[in-house]
N, C-alpha and C positions, 0 to 999 in steps of 0.2 A: 867408682860411683854410680852405683847402679839405679838410684832414684832421680838421674840426668838423664832428660830427653832431649835429645835435639835434633835439627830439622836438617836440612840441603846436606846431606852427606857426610852426615855427624861434624859441621864444623861448628866450632862453640862461640864463637863470638858472631853480633850483627852490627854491623855500623850503620844507621842511617846516616847520611853526608848531605848536608844544603847547601849547594851556593849560589851566589845572585847573578841574575844574566841579563840581559837587557830588555831580554820578555816576563821578566820577574824571578820569583827563585823557582830552583831546581831542586829535587831530592833523590838521593839514588839509595837504592840496600846493596848493600854488601855483607858477603857473607864468610869468615877467613877462621883457620883453625887456634894461630898462633898472635897473640896480642902485638908483638913485634911487629907483623905484617901490615900492621893499620897504616905505619908510615909509609910502604910503600903502593898502598893503596893510594892514599893522598898526595902519591909526588908523581902519579900518573894519571891521574885522574885530571880534569879542569886547573885552568890555573888555579894555585891553591891561596892568592889572595883574592881572592872571590869567594873562599869558604864563608860562610855566614855561621856553619854550627854543624859539631859531629856529636853524635848521641850511639855513644855503646853500650850495649844488651849481651847478657848473656843469653844465648841462642836457646830457649825452653821451648816447648808448646804451652806453657800456660803464663808464658812471659816473666816467671819465676814466684807468679801468686803465690804456689804453693807454699817453697821455700820461704816465702816471706810472714807467711800466717805460719805456718811453724815456729822461725824467728820469734814473730813475736808473740805466741803462746807461751815460749820459753820466757821471755824478758816477763810476765805476766804474772810466772811462777813464781821469779825470782824476786818482785816487787812485794 
């Protein structure tokens, strides 16, 4: 896929994981290659019972904006 440009040594995925702490919420970002690695990240992090949310995105320089605009244009053509 030559149109996909990634960051952080070519890692495909980014997970923003938010945990609840006594001081409030704490958000960390993790970059990884295989989506199956996500469970290891969560298991080795803080207590998973304190997990508030986990947002997984494709790690792109444009946050997927370019790809989304192409998809929107294709959808508009079909409509």
